[in-house]
C-alpha positions in Angstrom: 88.9 58.4 94.1 89.3 60.5 97.4 93.1 61.4 96.8 91.8 63.1 93.7 88.9 65.0 95.4 91.2 65.9 97.8 93.9 67.1 95.5 90.8 69.2 93.7 89.1 71.1 97.0 93.0 71.9 97.9 93.4 73.3 94.4 90.1 75.2 95.0 90.9 77.3 98.0 93.4 79.2 98.9 95.3 77.6 102.2 95.5 79.9 105.2 98.4 79.9 108.0 98.7 80.8 111.7 101.3 83.6 111.1 102.5 84.0 114.4 103.7 80.3 114.0 104.8 81.0 110.9 106.9 84.0 112.8 108.0 82.3 115.7 111.1 81.3 114.1 112.0 85.3 113.0 112.2 85.6 116.7 115.5 83.1 117.1 117.0 84.0 113.8 116.6 87.6 114.8 120.0 89.9 113.1 122.4 91.2 115.7 121.0 95.0 117.7 117.4 93.7 116.0 115.0 92.4 118.8 113.2 89.7 118.8 109.7 91.7 118.9 110.8 93.6 115.9 112.1 90.5 114.0 108.9 89.1 114.6 106.4 92.1 113.6 108.7 92.5 110.3 108.2 88.5 109.5 104.3 89.2 110.3 103.9 92.1 107.9 106.0 90.2 105.2 103.5 87.2 105.4 100.3 89.4 105.3 101.5 91.0 102.2 101.8 87.9 100.8 98.7 86.6 101.8 96.9 89.9 100.3 98.9 89.0 97.0 97.9 85.5 97.1 94.2 86.4 97.6 94.2 88.5 95.0 96.4 86.4 92.6 95.5 82.4 93.7 93.0 81.8 91.0 95.7 82.9 88.0 97.9 80.6 89.2 96.7 76.8 87.6 95.3 74.0 89.7 98.5 71.7 89.1 100.7 74.5 90.8 98.6 75.5 93.6 98.7 71.5 94.6 102.6 71.6 93.6 103.2 74.3 95.9 100.3 74.0 98.5 100.8 72.1 102.0 99.0 69.6 103.5 95.7 71.5 105.7 96.6 71.4 108.8 100.4 72.1 108.3 101.7 75.5 109.3 103.7 76.9 105.8 104.8 80.6 104.4 103.0 82.3 102.4 106.2 83.9 101.0 106.9 80.6 100.3 104.0 79.9 98.8 103.8 82.8 96.9 107.5 82.4 95.6 106.9 78.7 94.4 103.8 79.5 92.7 105.5 82.1 91.2 108.2 80.4 90.0 106.5 77.2 88.7 104.4 79.3 86.9 107.0 81.7 85.4 105.7 84.9 86.8 107.9 88.2 86.2 110.8 85.6 85.1 109.6 84.6 81.7 109.0 88.5 80.9 111.0 89.3 77.4 113.4 92.0 77.9 113.9 94.0 75.3 117.7 95.4 75.0 118.4 99.0 75.8 118.5 100.9 71.4 121.8 103.2 71.6 122.2 105.8 68.9 124.8 106.1 66.5 127.1 108.4 66.9 127.7 109.4 63.5 124.2 109.3 62.4 122.2 109.4 65.5 120.4 106.3 64.3 120.1 102.9 65.5 122.3 100.7 64.5 122.3 96.3 64.5 125.2 95.2 65.9 127.0 91.6 64.1 124.5 89.3 65.7 121.9 91.4 64.0 120.4 93.0 67.2 120.4 96.5 68.0 123.1 97.2 70.7 
């Protein structure tokens, strides 16, 4: 019964992580010509942006998605990775219907369907 309670508590509140700890690897992975300090600061900025988005959207994600994507409490995790995982599981931005562009017919100026019955 304890694991169920633990998972429900985890899903209800957004987990927190240590930004300094998350971004230490950015120093090691700095690109040629980029100093470690600017790579670290860029990582911190990205993580803060993702954290802010998560704070705004946390309750919009399903409890099962939150449990699936959240790390074990006390461990370091990336807010960017957590946000990406949640968006992928929920289909956010990925399943938006895309309407094909409508182009006018050269002869009439109206739109005409293509051979499959869709407008070009």
